[in-house]
C-alpha positions in Angstrom: 0.0 0.0 0.0 3.0 2.3 0.4 3.3 2.4 -3.3 -0.2 3.7 -4.0 0.2 6.4 -1.3 3.5 7.3 -3.0 1.8 7.4 -6.4 -0.7 10.1 -5.1 2.1 12.1 -3.5 4.1 11.9 -6.8 1.2 13.3 -8.8 0.5 16.3 -6.5 3.0 18.6 -8.2 1.2 18.1 -11.5 -2.3 18.5 -10.3 -4.6 21.0 -8.6 -6.0 18.2 -6.5 -5.4 14.5 -6.2 -8.3 12.2 -5.1 -7.6 8.6 -4.2 -10.3 6.0 -4.9 -9.4 2.6 -3.3 -11.2 -0.7 -3.0 -10.2 -1.4 0.6 -7.9 -0.2 3.3 -4.6 -2.0 4.0 -5.7 -3.2 7.4 -9.0 -4.6 6.1 -7.3 -6.3 3.2 -4.8 -8.1 5.4 -7.4 -9.1 7.9 -9.9 -10.4 5.3 -7.3 -12.1 3.1 -6.3 -14.3 6.0 -9.9 -14.7 7.3 -12.7 -17.2 6.8 -14.0 -18.2 3.4 -16.9 -15.7 3.9 -14.5 -12.8 4.5 -12.4 -13.7 1.5 -15.5 -13.8 -0.7 -16.6 -10.4 0.7 -13.1 -9.0 -0.1 -13.4 -10.2 -3.7 -16.9 -8.6 -4.0 -15.4 -5.3 -2.8 -12.6 -5.5 -5.3 -14.6 -6.7 -8.4 -18.0 -5.2 -7.7 -17.8 -2.4 -5.1 -14.6 -0.8 -6.4 -15.8 -0.6 -10.1 -19.0 1.0 -8.8 -16.9 3.5 -6.8 -15.0 4.4 -10.0 -18.2 4.8 -12.0 -19.6 7.2 -9.4 -16.3 9.1 -9.5 -16.7 9.6 -13.2 -20.0 11.4 -12.7 -18.2 14.2 -10.9 -15.4 14.4 -13.5 -15.0 17.6 -15.5 -13.2 18.3 -18.8 -9.5 18.4 -18.2 -9.5 15.8 -15.4 -7.3 12.8 -15.5 -8.0 9.3 -14.2 -5.0 7.1 -13.5 -6.5 3.6 -13.1 -4.4 0.6 -12.2 -5.0 -2.9 -13.7 -6.1 -4.0 -10.3 -9.0 -4.5 -10.9 -8.1 -5.7 -14.4 -11.1 -4.3 -16.3 -11.1 -0.9 -14.4 -9.2 1.2 -17.0 -11.5 0.1 -19.8 -14.6 0.7 -17.7 -13.6 4.3 -16.8 -12.6 5.1 -20.3 -16.0 4.0 -21.6 -17.8 6.3 -19.2 -15.7 9.4 -19.9 -14.5 8.9 -23.4 -16.4 11.8 -25.0 -16.3 14.3 -22.1 -12.8 15.7 -22.4 -11.5 13.5 -19.5 -8.2 11.6 -19.9 -7.7 8.1 -18.7 -4.3 6.6 -18.1 -3.9 2.8 -17.7 -1.3 2.1 -15.0 -0.3 -1.5 -15.8 0.4 -2.9 -12.4 -0.4 -6.6 -13.2 -1.0 -8.0 -16.7 -4.0 -10.2 -17.4 -4.7 -12.9 -18.7 -1.0 -13.6 -18.5 -1.0 -13.8 -14.7 -3.7 -16.5 -14.9 -1.9 -18.4 -17.7 1.4 -18.4 -15.7 -0.3 -19.6 -12.6 -2.1 -22.4 -14.5 -5.5 -21.0 -13.8 -6.2 -20.4 -17.5 -4.9 -22.1 -20.7 -3.1 -19.9 -23.2 -5.5 -19.2 -26.1 -8.3 -20.9 -24.1 -11.8 -19.4 -23.7 -11.0 -17.5 -20.5 -7.7 -16.1 -21.8 -9.4 -15.0 -25.0 -12.1 -13.1 -23.1 -9.6 -11.5 -20.7 -7.3 -10.8 -23.6 -10.1 -8.7 -25.2 -10.3 -6.7 -22.0 -6.6 -6.1 -21.9 -6.7 -5.1 -25.6 -9.4 -2.6 -24.7 -7.4 -1.3 -21.8 -4.6 -0.6 -24.2 -6.7 1.0 -27.0 -9.6 2.7 -25.3 -7.5 4.6 -22.8 -5.4 7.6 -23.6 -2.2 5.8 -22.8 -0.5 3.2 -20.7 2.3 3.6 -18.1 4.4 0.6 -17.5 6.7 -0.3 -14.5 9.6 -1.3 -16.7 10.9 -1.4 -20.3 10.6 -5.2 -20.7 7.1 -5.2 -19.4 6.2 -2.5 -22.0 7.8 -4.4 -24.9 6.2 -7.7 -23.9 2.7 -6.2 -23.3 2.7 -4.2 -26.5 4.0 -7.2 -28.5 1.2 -9.4 -27.3 -1.7 -6.9 -26.7 -1.0 -4.0 -29.1 0.6 -0.6 -28.8 -1.1 1.9 -26.6 -1.6 5.5 -27.8 0.9 7.1 -25.4 3.3 4.6 -23.8 5.4 5.6 -20.9 7.6 4.0 -18.3 7.6 5.3 -14.7 9.3 3.2 -12.0 7.1 1.9 -9.2 9.6 3.2 -6.5 8.7 3.9 -2.9 8.5 6.9 -0.6 12.0 7.2 0.9 10.8 9.9 3.3 9.2 7.1 5.3 12.6 5.5 6.1 15.4 6.5 8.5 17.8 9.1 7.2 21.0 7.1 8.0 22.3 3.7 7.0 24.2 1.5 9.5 26.3 -1.3 7.9 28.0 -3.6 10.4 30.8 -5.1 8.3 32.0 -7.1 11.4 28.7 -9.1 11.7 29.3 -12.8 11.9 25.7 -13.8 10.9 24.2 -13.1 7.5 20.5 -12.2 8.1 18.2 -12.7 5.0 14.7 -11.5 4.8 11.8 -12.2 2.4 8.8 -10.0 3.0 5.4 -9.5 1.4 3.4 -11.3 -1.3 4.4 -14.9 -2.1 2.0 -15.8 -4.9 1.9 -17.8 -8.1 4.2 -15.3 -9.9 7.1 -16.0 -7.5 9.7 -18.7 -7.8 8.9 -20.6 -4.6 10.5 -23.9 -5.8 13.9 -22.2 -6.4 13.7 -20.4 -3.0 13.0 -23.6 -1.2 15.7 -25.5 -3.0 18.1 -22.7 -2.3 17.5 -22.7 1.4 18.0 -26.5 1.4 21.3 -26.1 -0.4 22.5 -23.5 2.1 21.4 -25.8 4.9 23.2 -28.8 3.4 26.3 -26.7 3.1 26.2 -26.2 6.9 25.6 -22.5 6.8 22.0 -22.1 7.7 21.4 -21.7 11.4 25.2 -21.3 12.0 26.3 -18.3 9.9 23.1 -17.6 7.9 19.6 -16.9 9.1 16.4 -16.6 7.0 13.1 -15.0 7.8 10.0 -15.0 5.6 7.1 -12.8 6.5 4.7 -13.7 3.7 1.1 -13.9 2.5 -0.5 -15.1 -0.6 -1.2 -18.4 -2.4 2.3 -19.9 -1.8 2.9 -18.8 1.8 1.6 -22.0 3.4 3.7 -24.0 0.9 6.9 -22.2 1.9 6.2 -22.7 5.6 5.6 -26.4 5.1 8.6 -26.9 2.9 11.2 -25.3 5.2 9.6 -26.3 8.5 12.2 -27.7 10.9 15.2 -26.1 9.2 17.6 -24.5 11.6 17.9 -20.8 11.2 14.6 -20.4 9.3 11.5 -18.6 10.5 8.3 -18.1 8.5 5.4 -15.9 9.7 2.6 -13.6 8.6 3.2 -10.2 6.9 3.4 -7.0 8.9 1.8 -3.6 8.2 4.0 -1.2 6.2 5.0 0.8 9.2 5.9 -2.2 11.3 7.8 -3.8 8.4 10.0 -0.7 8.0 11.0 -0.9 11.6 11.5 -4.6 11.5 13.9 -5.0 8.6 16.5 -2.7 10.2 18.0 -5.9 11.6 18.6 -7.6 8.3 21.3 -7.3 5.6 19.9 -9.1 2.6 16.5 -8.9 1.0 15.4 -11.9 -1.1 13.1 -11.3 -4.0 11.9 -14.0 -6.4 10.1 -13.8 -9.7 9.4 -16.8 -12.0 10.2 -16.4 -15.7 6.5 -16.2 -16.4 6.0 -13.8 -13.5 8.5 -11.4 -15.0 6.1 -10.8 -17.9 3.3 -9.9 -15.5 4.7 -7.6 -12.8 7.7 -6.1 -11.0 7.8 -6.7 -7.2 7.3 -3.4 -5.5 9.0 -4.7 -2.3 12.3 -4.5 -4.1 12.4 -0.7 -3.9 11.2 -0.9 -0.2 14.1 -3.2 0.6 16.5 -0.9 -1.1 15.1 2.1 0.8 15.6 0.2 4.1 19.2 -0.4 3.2 19.0 -4.1 2.4 21.2 -5.5 -0.4 19.0 -7.5 -2.8 19.4 -11.1 -4.0 17.0 -11.4 -6.9 16.0 -14.9 -8.1 14.6 -13.9 -11.5 15.3 -13.9 -15.2 18.5 -12.0 -16.2 16.4 -10.2 -18.9 13.7 -9.0 -16.5 13.1 -5.4 -15.3 13.9 -6.7 -11.8 17.3 -7.9 -12.8 18.0 -4.6 -14.6 17.1 -2.6 -11.5 19.4 -4.6 -9.3 22.3 -4.7 -11.7 22.2 -1.1 -12.8 21.9 0.2 -9.3 24.6 -2.1 -7.9 22.1 -3.0 -5.2 22.9 -6.7 -5.1 23.1 -9.9 -7.2 20.9 -11.7 -9.7 20.4 -15.5 -9.7 19.1 -16.3 -13.2 16.2 -18.7 -13.3 15.3 -18.4 -17.0 16.1 -20.9 -19.7 16.1 -18.4 -22.6 18.5 -15.5 -22.7 16.5 -13.2 -25.1 12.9 -14.5 -25.1 11.4 -11.6 -27.1 13.8 -12.4 -30.0 12.1 -15.8 -30.3 9.2 -16.5 -32.7 7.5 -18.4 -30.0 8.1 -15.7 -27.4 5.4 -16.8 -25.0 7.0 -20.3 -24.3 10.4 -18.7 -24.3 9.4 -16.1 -21.7 8.0 -18.7 -19.4 10.6 -21.4 -19.6 12.9 -21.8 -16.5 16.0 -23.5 -15.4 15.8 -26.5 -13.0 15.4 -25.4 -9.4 18.4 -27.5 -8.4 20.7 -25.5 -10.8 19.3 -22.2 -9.4 19.9 -23.4 -5.9 23.5 -24.2 -6.6 24.1 -20.7 -7.8 22.3 -19.3 -4.8 24.3 -21.4 -2.3 27.6 -20.4 -4.0 26.7 -16.8 -3.7 25.7 -17.0 0.0 28.9 -18.9 0.8 30.9 -16.2 -0.8 29.1 -13.4 1.0 29.5 -15.0 4.4 33.2 -14.7 3.9 33.0 -11.2 2.4 30.9 -8.9 4.6 32.5 -5.9 2.9 30.8 -6.9 -0.3 27.4 -7.0 1.4 28.0 -3.6 3.0 28.9 -2.1 -0.4 25.7 -3.4 -2.0 23.7 -2.2 0.9 25.1 1.3 0.5 24.5 1.2 -3.3 20.9 0.2 -2.7 20.3 2.9 -0.1 21.8 5.6 -2.2 20.3 4.5 -5.6 16.7 4.5 -4.4 17.2 8.0 -3.0 19.1 9.4 -6.0 17.5 7.7 -9.0 14.1 7.0 -7.6 13.5 9.9 -5.2 10.1 11.6 -4.9 11.3 14.5 -7.0 12.5 12.1 -9.8 9.3 10.1 -9.8 7.2 13.3 -9.8 9.1 14.7 -12.7 8.6 11.4 -14.7 4.9 11.6 -14.1 4.8 15.3 -15.0 6.6 14.6 -18.3 4.1 11.9 -19.2 1.0 13.9 -18.2 2.2 16.9 -20.2 2.0 14.6 -23.3 -1.8 14.2 -22.7 
């Protein structure tokens, strides 16, 4: 939720007024997502029925010159708003936060080119063509989405980032620490590479490092949270629990050095984990288990914020004629785990390398992705409207 608050703050210099329309508060979402079946059903109704109705009501108050920036959660919301304001001098920007039906195809919930994917694909096509433009979170996501679903009128790329003003001003790197503390926080869903993460932890454990010189904590929610807890249960030096609120999480991660981020090859065509920027802002070096061609890998490597463990089988998937299978094919989890274990073994003996990447991460998110930089990126894009 930090990101969406930051989005509103970033838009303020370009607008006379910024009004936020949200489906549910952060506290209510966390409570209902972990609640009974009835609460989860109610949450879905709020997201897929109540929220669209809120948006429609908001369009009734819109005036010529207003701009709606509508995320793809809920996936049909950008198209819906565009249909209601299309002829009234109101602009609609599609902020592509998650790509559908690709997310369902990658998770196995829908068959590529099956009936469900075809219907949702029409919605995504409409999001691209009925709105006044689409803003993507990264260059690869833009290229992939436009290759599959068509070019939007005004494409733009604005990083997701995070509000660094919410974090402490200083960075404390203890190069003399004898324990390497790793943290995974936030969503652990079907877009994330849970298999490689589990095998990697096992490899570190077999090497005799986990519980002795390395500790791992996962504070997770989502479809694969229970699977992670079950798979690593009983490992020394491993703790898995529920997610924290944004404020509590920022205080909690001050005691860690490494932030673990995972993204499956298919997941890299759908989203970019916003937690990466939050970890960087908190001063954590990032170990990203993700495709080397992904926007996530580019962020980590260009900022010097950490290391990339490549889990993709194809080095340049968009160059392939069959680019969908190429984008979604991955390396065996055992091979990924071997690379992860070798990296952790090296870092245990080189705390100065960890400290350097922590410093790079901390500075990069404040210099390259500061509130001023993100606001200016939005201002440049909105001026094109």
